VONU-835946 format. One record per residue (C-alpha): residue in three letters; x, y, z. Coordinates in steps of 0.2 Angstrom, whole numbers, padded with zeros to 4 digits, always signed. Layout:
REM residues N
ALAXYZ
...
***
This chain:
REM residues 812
UNK+0076-0065+0122
UNK+0079-0054+0107
UNK+0064-0047+0096
UNK+0063-0040+0079
UNK+0056-0039+0062
UNK+0042-0028+0069
UNK+0031-0017+0057
UNK+0038+0001+0055
UNK+0022+0007+0045
UNK+0008+0002+0059
UNK+0005+0020+0062
UNK+0011+0038+0056
UNK+0029+0041+0064
UNK+0034+0058+0071
UNK+0049+0069+0069
UNK+0057+0077+0083
UNK+0058+0096+0086
UNK+0076+0097+0079
UNK+0072+0085+0064
UNK+0086+0073+0070
UNK+0076+0060+0077
UNK+0060+0050+0071
UNK+0050+0041+0081
UNK+0042+0025+0074
UNK+0028+0015+0081
UNK+0035-0003+0081
UNK+0022-0015+0088
UNK+0022-0011+0108
UNK+0038-0001+0107
UNK+0041+0015+0099
UNK+0059+0015+0090
UNK+0069+0030+0089
UNK+0080+0032+0073
UNK+0093+0046+0067
UNK+0088+0054+0054
UNK+0107+0057+0048
UNK+0111+0038+0050
UNK+0095+0030+0048
UNK+0099+0018+0062
UNK+0090+0015+0078
UNK+0097+0026+0094
UNK+0084+0020+0107
UNK+0067+0013+0110
UNK+0053+0017+0122
UNK+0046+0002+0130
UNK+0031-0001+0142
UNK+0016-0002+0132
UNK+0009-0021+0133
UNK+0001-0020+0116
UNK+0001-0010+0100
UNK+0006+0008+0100
UNK-0007+0016+0088
UNK-0001+0035+0090
UNK+0015+0046+0095
UNK+0014+0064+0097
UNK+0030+0074+0099
UNK+0026+0089+0111
UNK+0029+0104+0101
UNK+0042+0120+0107
UNK+0034+0133+0118
UNK+0050+0144+0115
UNK+0066+0142+0104
UNK+0076+0140+0120
UNK+0066+0122+0123
UNK+0074+0114+0107
UNK+0083+0103+0119
UNK+0068+0095+0125
UNK+0061+0079+0119
UNK+0046+0075+0126
UNK+0031+0065+0118
UNK+0015+0056+0122
UNK+0011+0040+0115
UNK-0007+0029+0114
UNK-0009+0010+0113
UNK-0022-0004+0112
UNK-0017-0008+0130
UNK-0028+0005+0137
UNK-0014+0018+0142
UNK-0008+0035+0138
UNK+0011+0037+0142
UNK+0021+0053+0143
UNK+0040+0050+0138
UNK+0057+0060+0138
UNK+0064+0051+0124
UNK+0080+0058+0125
UNK+0084+0048+0140
UNK+0074+0038+0138
UNK+0062+0039+0152
UNK+0044+0036+0157
UNK+0037+0051+0164
UNK+0017+0047+0166
UNK+0004+0035+0162
UNK-0014+0037+0162
UNK-0026+0021+0161
UNK-0041+0023+0154
UNK-0045+0005+0153
UNK-0051+0006+0134
UNK-0041+0002+0119
UNK-0036+0017+0109
UNK-0035+0016+0092
UNK-0029+0034+0088
UNK-0027+0051+0098
UNK-0023+0069+0093
UNK-0020+0083+0105
UNK-0025+0100+0096
UNK-0016+0111+0107
UNK-0002+0110+0120
UNK-0006+0122+0132
UNK+0007+0120+0144
UNK+0014+0138+0144
UNK-0001+0150+0145
UNK-0008+0154+0161
UNK-0025+0161+0168
UNK-0028+0175+0179
UNK-0027+0166+0195
UNK-0010+0158+0191
UNK-0016+0141+0187
UNK-0010+0132+0172
UNK-0024+0127+0160
UNK-0027+0107+0157
UNK-0022+0098+0143
UNK-0034+0088+0133
UNK-0033+0074+0120
UNK-0046+0067+0109
UNK-0046+0047+0108
UNK-0054+0035+0096
UNK-0057+0021+0109
UNK-0068+0003+0109
UNK-0079+0002+0125
UNK-0076-0013+0131
UNK-0089-0014+0145
UNK-0103-0023+0140
UNK-0120-0019+0145
UNK-0137-0023+0138
UNK-0140-0005+0132
UNK-0126-0005+0121
UNK-0123-0016+0105
UNK-0106-0021+0097
UNK-0110-0009+0083
UNK-0110+0007+0094
UNK-0095+0003+0106
UNK-0083+0013+0095
UNK-0082+0030+0102
UNK-0074+0047+0100
UNK-0069+0053+0118
UNK-0061+0068+0127
UNK-0046+0063+0139
UNK-0040+0076+0153
UNK-0022+0072+0151
UNK-0018+0085+0166
UNK-0029+0076+0178
UNK-0028+0058+0170
UNK-0045+0053+0167
UNK-0058+0054+0153
UNK-0071+0069+0153
UNK-0086+0063+0162
UNK-0097+0052+0149
UNK-0095+0066+0134
UNK-0097+0056+0118
UNK-0092+0065+0103
UNK-0096+0053+0091
UNK-0099+0033+0088
UNK-0094+0024+0074
UNK-0096+0005+0067
UNK-0077+0002+0067
UNK-0063+0012+0075
UNK-0058+0027+0065
UNK-0041+0037+0064
UNK-0042+0054+0070
UNK-0033+0068+0060
UNK-0030+0086+0068
UNK-0026+0102+0059
UNK-0009+0109+0060
UNK-0016+0124+0068
UNK-0024+0113+0082
UNK-0042+0122+0079
UNK-0050+0107+0071
UNK-0050+0088+0071
UNK-0061+0076+0059
UNK-0063+0058+0055
UNK-0069+0049+0040
UNK-0084+0037+0042
UNK-0089+0029+0026
UNK-0095+0041+0014
UNK-0095+0055+0026
UNK-0083+0068+0034
UNK-0085+0073+0050
UNK-0076+0089+0057
UNK-0076+0096+0076
UNK-0070+0112+0082
UNK-0067+0116+0101
UNK-0071+0134+0105
UNK-0061+0135+0121
UNK-0045+0121+0121
UNK-0043+0124+0140
UNK-0059+0120+0146
UNK-0067+0104+0151
UNK-0084+0108+0147
UNK-0079+0118+0132
UNK-0093+0119+0118
UNK-0089+0106+0104
UNK-0096+0110+0087
UNK-0098+0096+0072
UNK-0101+0097+0055
UNK-0103+0085+0041
UNK-0098+0084+0024
UNK-0106+0071+0011
UNK-0097+0062-0003
UNK-0104+0047-0015
UNK-0089+0036-0011
UNK-0080+0029+0004
UNK-0068+0041+0010
UNK-0051+0033+0013
UNK-0040+0048+0020
UNK-0042+0066+0025
UNK-0029+0081+0027
UNK-0032+0099+0034
UNK-0024+0115+0027
UNK-0013+0123+0038
UNK-0018+0140+0037
UNK-0034+0141+0028
UNK-0052+0132+0029
UNK-0048+0120+0016
UNK-0049+0101+0020
UNK-0045+0088+0007
UNK-0051+0068+0006
UNK-0046+0055-0004
UNK-0059+0041-0010
UNK-0058+0022-0015
UNK-0058+0026-0033
UNK-0042+0038-0032
UNK-0051+0055-0033
UNK-0046+0069-0022
UNK-0058+0080-0016
UNK-0054+0098-0010
UNK-0067+0108+0001
UNK-0064+0126+0003
UNK-0071+0137+0017
UNK-0079+0123+0027
UNK-0088+0128+0043
UNK-0092+0146+0037
UNK-0109+0144+0046
UNK-0108+0133+0060
UNK-0089+0139+0065
UNK-0091+0157+0061
UNK-0101+0163+0078
UNK-0090+0167+0092
UNK-0105+0166+0106
UNK-0115+0151+0099
UNK-0126+0163+0088
UNK-0124+0162+0069
UNK-0122+0176+0058
UNK-0140+0177+0050
UNK-0132+0184+0034
UNK-0121+0170+0031
UNK-0136+0159+0034
UNK-0149+0168+0023
UNK-0138+0172+0008
UNK-0140+0157-0005
UNK-0124+0158-0013
UNK-0117+0146-0029
UNK-0107+0131-0022
UNK-0099+0122-0034
UNK-0097+0104-0031
UNK-0104+0105-0014
UNK-0117+0092-0010
UNK-0133+0095-0003
UNK-0133+0107+0011
UNK-0116+0104+0018
UNK-0107+0119+0025
UNK-0094+0124+0014
UNK-0090+0137-0001
UNK-0084+0125-0014
UNK-0078+0107-0018
UNK-0066+0103-0033
UNK-0061+0086-0037
UNK-0044+0078-0045
UNK-0042+0061-0052
UNK-0025+0055-0056
UNK-0023+0039-0045
UNK-0031+0022-0052
UNK-0034+0015-0035
UNK-0039+0021-0019
UNK-0030+0035-0011
UNK-0018+0032+0006
UNK-0009+0047+0008
UNK-0015+0065+0008
UNK-0003+0079+0016
UNK-0002+0097+0013
UNK+0015+0106+0012
UNK+0021+0117+0027
UNK+0017+0133+0018
UNK+0001+0126+0010
UNK+0005+0128-0008
UNK+0006+0110-0012
UNK-0004+0094-0008
UNK+0004+0078-0008
UNK-0004+0062-0013
UNK+0000+0044-0015
UNK-0008+0026-0015
UNK-0007+0009-0022
UNK+0003+0013-0037
UNK+0018+0018-0027
UNK+0020+0035-0034
UNK+0021+0051-0024
UNK+0011+0065-0033
UNK+0013+0084-0030
UNK-0001+0094-0034
UNK-0001+0114-0035
UNK-0015+0119-0025
UNK-0021+0134-0035
UNK-0018+0128-0054
UNK-0020+0109-0051
UNK-0004+0105-0061
UNK+0005+0090-0055
UNK+0022+0082-0054
UNK+0028+0066-0048
UNK+0040+0055-0038
UNK+0039+0037-0047
UNK+0048+0021-0045
UNK+0045+0021-0026
UNK+0040+0002-0028
UNK+0028-0001-0014
UNK+0010+0007-0011
UNK+0011+0022+0000
UNK+0005+0024+0017
UNK+0010+0039+0026
UNK+0019+0056+0022
UNK+0026+0068+0035
UNK+0033+0085+0036
UNK+0048+0089+0048
UNK+0051+0105+0057
UNK+0066+0106+0044
UNK+0058+0112+0028
UNK+0070+0102+0019
UNK+0066+0086+0025
UNK+0051+0074+0025
UNK+0047+0056+0027
UNK+0037+0044+0017
UNK+0030+0026+0023
UNK+0028+0011+0011
UNK+0019-0005+0012
UNK+0035-0015+0011
UNK+0039-0009+0029
UNK+0052+0005+0023
UNK+0052+0023+0028
UNK+0061+0034+0016
UNK+0068+0051+0021
UNK+0066+0063+0007
UNK+0075+0080+0003
UNK+0063+0092-0001
UNK+0057+0101-0012
UNK+0067+0090-0025
UNK+0060+0074-0016
UNK+0076+0064-0017
UNK+0078+0051-0006
UNK+0092+0053+0007
UNK+0091+0037+0019
UNK+0080+0022+0019
UNK+0075+0014+0036
UNK+0072-0003+0031
UNK+0061-0016+0041
UNK+0059-0035+0035
UNK+0048-0036+0020
UNK+0031-0043+0023
UNK+0026-0060+0017
UNK+0022-0062-0002
UNK+0003-0066-0006
UNK+0003-0080-0019
UNK-0011-0089-0028
UNK-0017-0104-0017
UNK-0009-0117-0029
UNK+0009-0110-0025
UNK+0007-0108-0006
UNK+0012-0126-0002
UNK+0029-0124-0009
UNK+0037-0117+0006
UNK+0038-0100+0015
UNK+0052-0093+0006
UNK+0064-0091+0020
UNK+0082-0096+0022
UNK+0093-0093+0037
UNK+0113-0091+0035
UNK+0117-0100+0052
UNK+0136-0093+0052
UNK+0131-0074+0049
UNK+0115-0072+0057
UNK+0104-0067+0043
UNK+0088-0073+0036
UNK+0085-0072+0018
UNK+0065-0068+0014
UNK+0058-0067-0004
UNK+0048-0051-0008
UNK+0034-0046-0019
UNK+0046-0036-0030
UNK+0055-0051-0036
UNK+0069-0048-0023
UNK+0077-0059-0009
UNK+0081-0047+0005
UNK+0093-0052+0018
UNK+0091-0045+0036
UNK+0102-0046+0050
UNK+0093-0054+0065
UNK+0106-0047+0078
UNK+0105-0029+0073
UNK+0086-0029+0066
UNK+0088-0021+0050
UNK+0090-0024+0032
UNK+0107-0029+0025
UNK+0104-0030+0006
UNK+0091-0035-0008
UNK+0096-0046-0022
UNK+0085-0043-0039
UNK+0080-0062-0044
UNK+0069-0059-0058
UNK+0073-0046-0072
UNK+0056-0037-0072
UNK+0048-0020-0068
UNK+0037-0022-0052
UNK+0022-0011-0052
UNK+0011-0013-0035
UNK-0005-0020-0038
UNK-0001-0029-0054
UNK-0006-0047-0056
UNK+0008-0060-0049
UNK+0016-0065-0065
UNK+0032-0073-0057
UNK+0034-0083-0042
UNK+0050-0086-0032
UNK+0046-0103-0027
UNK+0061-0106-0015
UNK+0078-0100-0009
UNK+0092-0110-0002
UNK+0109-0105+0006
UNK+0125-0114+0008
UNK+0131-0116+0025
UNK+0143-0103+0026
UNK+0131-0091+0015
UNK+0143-0089+0002
UNK+0131-0097-0012
UNK+0113-0095-0016
UNK+0101-0105-0025
UNK+0082-0099-0031
UNK+0068-0108-0041
UNK+0055-0096-0049
UNK+0040-0100-0060
UNK+0034-0088-0073
UNK+0014-0091-0073
UNK+0007-0097-0090
UNK-0006-0085-0098
UNK-0021-0095-0104
UNK-0010-0111-0104
UNK+0003-0102-0112
UNK+0021-0097-0109
UNK+0024-0106-0092
UNK+0042-0107-0087
UNK+0052-0115-0073
UNK+0070-0107-0070
UNK+0084-0113-0057
UNK+0098-0100-0053
UNK+0114-0100-0044
UNK+0123-0085-0036
UNK+0139-0081-0028
UNK+0141-0067-0014
UNK+0151-0055-0017
UNK+0164-0048-0004
UNK+0153-0035+0006
UNK+0135-0034+0012
UNK+0129-0050+0004
UNK+0130-0043-0014
UNK+0124-0058-0025
UNK+0129-0059-0043
UNK+0120-0072-0055
UNK+0133-0086-0060
UNK+0122-0100-0069
UNK+0105-0099-0075
UNK+0096-0116-0080
UNK+0079-0115-0090
UNK+0066-0130-0086
UNK+0078-0140-0075
UNK+0065-0153-0073
UNK+0056-0152-0090
UNK+0041-0142-0086
UNK+0038-0150-0069
UNK+0040-0139-0053
UNK+0054-0139-0040
UNK+0048-0145-0023
UNK+0065-0142-0015
UNK+0083-0136-0016
UNK+0096-0141-0005
UNK+0115-0137-0003
UNK+0129-0149+0001
UNK+0137-0146+0017
UNK+0153-0144+0007
UNK+0144-0130-0003
UNK+0151-0139-0020
UNK+0134-0147-0024
UNK+0116-0144-0024
UNK+0100-0155-0026
UNK+0084-0151-0034
UNK+0069-0162-0033
UNK+0054-0160-0044
UNK+0036-0165-0043
UNK+0039-0173-0061
UNK+0047-0188-0054
UNK+0066-0185-0053
UNK+0079-0176-0044
UNK+0096-0169-0050
UNK+0113-0167-0042
UNK+0122-0151-0048
UNK+0140-0148-0048
UNK+0150-0133-0044
UNK+0165-0128-0056
UNK+0178-0116-0051
UNK+0186-0106-0065
UNK+0200-0093-0060
UNK+0201-0077-0070
UNK+0218-0069-0070
UNK+0217-0052-0076
UNK+0221-0035-0067
UNK+0213-0043-0051
UNK+0212-0062-0049
UNK+0194-0068-0046
UNK+0186-0084-0046
UNK+0170-0089-0056
UNK+0158-0102-0053
UNK+0147-0112-0064
UNK+0134-0125-0061
UNK+0131-0142-0071
UNK+0121-0156-0070
UNK+0131-0171-0060
UNK+0117-0185-0059
UNK+0099-0188-0061
UNK+0089-0200-0052
UNK+0071-0205-0049
UNK+0062-0220-0040
UNK+0046-0228-0049
UNK+0041-0212-0057
UNK+0035-0206-0040
UNK+0035-0187-0037
UNK+0051-0181-0028
UNK+0043-0169-0014
UNK+0058-0167-0002
UNK+0077-0168-0001
UNK+0091-0167+0013
UNK+0110-0170+0013
UNK+0118-0178+0029
UNK+0129-0167+0040
UNK+0145-0176+0032
UNK+0138-0176+0015
UNK+0140-0194+0011
UNK+0120-0199+0011
UNK+0106-0190+0001
UNK+0089-0192+0005
UNK+0077-0189-0006
UNK+0057-0191-0002
UNK+0047-0201-0016
UNK+0030-0195-0011
UNK+0027-0206+0003
UNK+0044-0215+0004
UNK+0061-0210+0009
UNK+0076-0215-0004
UNK+0093-0214+0001
UNK+0107-0211-0012
UNK+0126-0209-0012
UNK+0126-0192-0020
UNK+0143-0193-0028
UNK+0141-0211-0038
UNK+0121-0209-0039
UNK+0118-0226-0032
UNK+0102-0230-0022
UNK+0107-0236-0005
UNK+0090-0239+0003
UNK+0072-0236+0004
UNK+0064-0233+0020
UNK+0046-0237+0025
UNK+0029-0228+0018
UNK+0019-0214+0027
UNK+0001-0211+0024
UNK+0004-0194+0016
UNK+0016-0186+0005
UNK+0031-0180+0014
UNK+0035-0162+0012
UNK+0051-0160+0023
UNK+0067-0170+0027
UNK+0081-0165+0038
UNK+0097-0174+0046
UNK+0098-0171+0064
UNK+0115-0162+0066
UNK+0128-0175+0066
UNK+0119-0190+0075
UNK+0112-0205+0064
UNK+0093-0197+0064
UNK+0083-0192+0050
UNK+0068-0182+0053
UNK+0052-0183+0041
UNK+0037-0172+0041
UNK+0022-0176+0030
UNK+0008-0167+0028
UNK-0011-0169+0021
UNK-0027-0177+0030
UNK-0016-0188+0040
UNK+0002-0177+0044
UNK+0015-0186+0053
UNK+0031-0180+0063
UNK+0043-0196+0061
UNK+0061-0200+0066
UNK+0071-0214+0058
UNK+0086-0223+0064
UNK+0098-0221+0050
UNK+0110-0235+0059
UNK+0094-0247+0059
UNK+0086-0240+0044
UNK+0070-0242+0055
UNK+0057-0230+0063
UNK+0062-0224+0080
UNK+0046-0214+0085
UNK+0033-0203+0077
UNK+0018-0191+0081
UNK+0002-0188+0073
UNK+0005-0168+0071
UNK+0004-0155+0058
UNK+0021-0149+0056
UNK+0024-0132+0047
UNK+0044-0133+0047
UNK+0058-0143+0054
UNK+0074-0135+0058
UNK+0091-0145+0065
UNK+0106-0138+0072
UNK+0123-0141+0064
UNK+0133-0148+0077
UNK+0120-0154+0089
UNK+0110-0168+0091
UNK+0092-0159+0093
UNK+0079-0153+0083
UNK+0065-0141+0083
UNK+0048-0143+0075
UNK+0034-0128+0072
UNK+0017-0137+0075
UNK+0000-0130+0069
UNK-0013-0133+0082
UNK-0031-0139+0080
UNK-0046-0127+0082
UNK-0051-0136+0098
UNK-0033-0135+0106
UNK-0032-0115+0101
UNK-0048-0111+0113
UNK-0044-0123+0128
UNK-0026-0128+0131
UNK-0016-0114+0123
UNK-0027-0100+0125
UNK-0028-0092+0109
UNK-0012-0098+0102
UNK-0012-0106+0085
UNK+0005-0115+0086
UNK+0019-0123+0097
UNK+0037-0126+0095
UNK+0043-0142+0101
UNK+0062-0145+0104
UNK+0068-0164+0104
UNK+0082-0173+0108
UNK+0083-0184+0092
UNK+0083-0201+0102
UNK+0069-0196+0114
UNK+0051-0194+0110
UNK+0047-0184+0125
UNK+0050-0166+0120
UNK+0064-0156+0129
UNK+0052-0140+0130
UNK+0036-0133+0121
UNK+0033-0116+0118
UNK+0016-0109+0112
UNK+0017-0096+0098
UNK+0004-0084+0088
UNK+0004-0083+0068
UNK+0012-0100+0066
UNK+0005-0103+0047
UNK+0020-0097+0036
UNK+0032-0097+0051
UNK+0050-0103+0050
UNK+0063-0109+0062
UNK+0082-0110+0061
UNK+0096-0111+0072
UNK+0109-0097+0072
UNK+0127-0098+0078
UNK+0131-0083+0088
UNK+0143-0071+0082
UNK+0159-0068+0093
UNK+0156-0049+0091
UNK+0141-0050+0098
UNK+0144-0061+0113
UNK+0142-0048+0126
UNK+0126-0040+0119
UNK+0117-0057+0120
UNK+0125-0065+0136
UNK+0113-0073+0148
UNK+0119-0074+0167
UNK+0136-0069+0161
UNK+0136-0083+0149
UNK+0137-0083+0129
UNK+0125-0096+0121
UNK+0133-0105+0108
UNK+0118-0107+0096
UNK+0101-0098+0097
UNK+0084-0102+0090
UNK+0075-0092+0078
UNK+0057-0092+0075
UNK+0048-0080+0063
UNK+0030-0081+0061
UNK+0019-0078+0046
UNK+0021-0058+0048
UNK+0038-0059+0048
UNK+0042-0054+0066
UNK+0055-0064+0074
UNK+0062-0068+0091
UNK+0079-0075+0096
UNK+0082-0085+0111
UNK+0093-0099+0118
UNK+0083-0115+0118
UNK+0093-0123+0133
UNK+0092-0108+0145
UNK+0079-0109+0158
UNK+0074-0090+0156
UNK+0069-0093+0139
UNK+0057-0107+0146
UNK+0048-0096+0157
UNK+0043-0084+0144
UNK+0030-0094+0135
UNK+0033-0111+0140
UNK+0017-0122+0141
UNK+0013-0140+0148
UNK+0018-0155+0140
UNK+0002-0164+0138
UNK-0007-0174+0126
UNK+0007-0179+0117
UNK+0010-0198+0116
UNK+0023-0207+0105
UNK+0017-0221+0095
UNK+0034-0230+0095
UNK+0047-0232+0108
UNK+0063-0223+0105
UNK+0078-0232+0097
UNK+0095-0232+0103
UNK+0109-0223+0093
UNK+0121-0234+0084
UNK+0136-0230+0074
UNK+0135-0214+0063
UNK+0130-0214+0047
UNK+0132-0229+0034
UNK+0149-0233+0038
UNK+0143-0246+0049
UNK+0132-0255+0035
UNK+0141-0252+0018
UNK+0158-0246+0023
UNK+0167-0230+0020
UNK+0161-0223+0004
UNK+0172-0215-0009
UNK+0176-0197-0007
UNK+0171-0184-0020
UNK+0184-0179-0031
UNK+0180-0159-0031
UNK+0195-0155-0043
UNK+0190-0145-0058
UNK+0189-0159-0073
UNK+0202-0158-0086
UNK+0187-0154-0100
UNK+0187-0136-0104
UNK+0173-0127-0095
UNK+0159-0117-0105
UNK+0153-0104-0095
UNK+0133-0102-0096
UNK+0124-0085-0096
UNK+0106-0079-0096
UNK+0099-0072-0112
UNK+0103-0055-0116
UNK+0084-0049-0122
UNK+0079-0033-0112
UNK+0065-0029-0124
UNK+0056-0043-0115
UNK+0054-0033-0100
UNK+0058-0016-0104
UNK+0040-0010-0108
UNK+0032-0018-0093
UNK+0026-0005-0081
UNK+0016+0010-0079
UNK+0019+0024-0094
UNK+0027+0036-0081
UNK+0039+0023-0074
UNK+0047+0019-0092
UNK+0065+0022-0095
UNK+0069+0037-0106
UNK+0065+0036-0124
UNK+0084+0037-0129
UNK+0086+0018-0120
UNK+0071+0011-0127
UNK+0075+0015-0145
UNK+0092+0008-0143
UNK+0087-0008-0134
UNK+0073-0011-0146
UNK+0082-0008-0163
UNK+0095-0019-0156
UNK+0084-0033-0154
UNK+0080-0032-0172
UNK+0097-0033-0178
UNK+0107-0048-0181
UNK+0125-0046-0174
UNK+0138-0053-0187
UNK+0156-0056-0182
UNK+0170-0058-0195
UNK+0183-0072-0193
UNK+0200-0068-0193
UNK+0210-0075-0208
***
């Protein structure tokens, strides 16, 4: 099994001591990336739950620069010590409670006491006490505890604090302080003796009027910064001068008695002053001081990194990052930093110019669309031959992601508009479809109407370039089905034909025209024109699919299945009615079977025999998606489980994958899965160059099944291998077929209607007129934040050109 698509931004990453590696928490592993190439080098595997913290052991002396050690903490309740250069697990500490955050204020591996013994190393952890007792309530089980890493245990019953939910610990660069945010309060601890298990721990609390979202410590001075939900940044100077000033537990009476003016400090908080900056329009997620303490970096939902000069308050920006910011990390190399974004990307920045050097790209997160558009599909398409998956993103793009390499390949900008994080959704990419060879793509989009005015549906056709799936737009069709929405877009096996169905009651077959342009370099252009239009009793057309040889087109007319000759646009047959509208149609490889999945209050999975034009068998199941292999007679279905089954039979799982032979109603294998809602399935052919990497028992599988869950995490496995079954197999119970299976007959409609005439794919004699999207940049050039607009010279020229009418003089 191969796993991928994990989040790169679930926790803060960490640089190695030589700044040549970046350690990233990815689900239950830690992935090690090269900062030079941006590619993954290795991974640390051993945790069984989400890794929440990774801390690189700092250098004890310059000669130890080649050493690569780190500590990790996880929700599985363990703390692990690694040599990530090999990689090798060195030590495991099991505290048997989920760890949500961990800091190690001081690494004391070099100093020794007078008796020759090394001092113990301590960590502070944010945990959840899972031991149920009558004295403790659920609200008080989130604790801040001290852990002795040298002796592999928690320190007695010492509890530094309790919170209603797990909080993230933040440590100062000097290792003298650490703190947490808790609603409108900021708690700061100082440990007087870092090497003692019974060392006194002092605590102060700073107050604010709004909820605090992030904190950061100054590297050298007693300055702490905090961001809140309104976008304000507060900076306390001289915190803890009263509580932390005394060395022997006796406070300096002069510091307590002298009543000084403390501008901005609330109540009797232990700080000299508090200043406020406000630029962000939403909550602040990122705060970090520069290594010399001269600057403060901040970021949030706007996708802009703001650099504040600490003494003057002056600021500059790094705009157009395109996604909310989550973490900003400095490296031991002062010219290198990293910034993690909510779109699952980590940018390596060149400091102080803040130019992007490399981008470590994970798979983009699912789009959050209005409820009325969630039933149009998950916006995922598989390139079966290249091992890629295409997913729609929130910035109006289609991302191509390599399933075998677990990294992004390219992005295609589908809509010409500026994307600003946090803006209202105005355009929705409703579907994406790929040809079998992956050389052509079709997308559909909906521009939402504002107060009932301005809605627009577009169908676009794209052709791939020679490298890295760089697609270019070849044809755009405005309102292909009048004002009705598009329910499905499917490619013909040859790639020269596409069908689009609509809720307005019709479907259209689009034909590809080739045009060879001979200039300095011969190249081929594609354009698409409407070949045929069909409908059936004005019923909404909800799904469509081509047969393996392309001779039959199946279109769902709400609860009916209509069969057409796509070349002549002739209705061939109509199959029996289902109880609810059909949402998915798929021909099963080269067999004579058609799978239909209907949704609603009476969902159904049904298999139809094309040679007999009759129902073979069916199940009453809620199907999320169906996938069929190109050359096989089997198909897989992703089923959403009812609530009763989640708690009993499948133990918390919310879905199952059923693998069927089309002629047999009994599933071959069942896998239980999580996060099935919004998931996708696809059969992927094995690339010959990757045979050795994914061989099983010395044999290379010909095809793999890819499952992508609702969070875009995926797994690749051989559905016909016994090892794959042992991972997540479930008992085949509670599934009874309604009808007996049918016998397979002669393939296709040749046995019924005879051989259909071949489609003439040659270019017609009539001259072809290319179609291009309208050139109206002024419609979108002013969208976005003011600091994110193009230069004034570009704005003026584009705007003035829009007001002028171009005239062309005809030659005499």
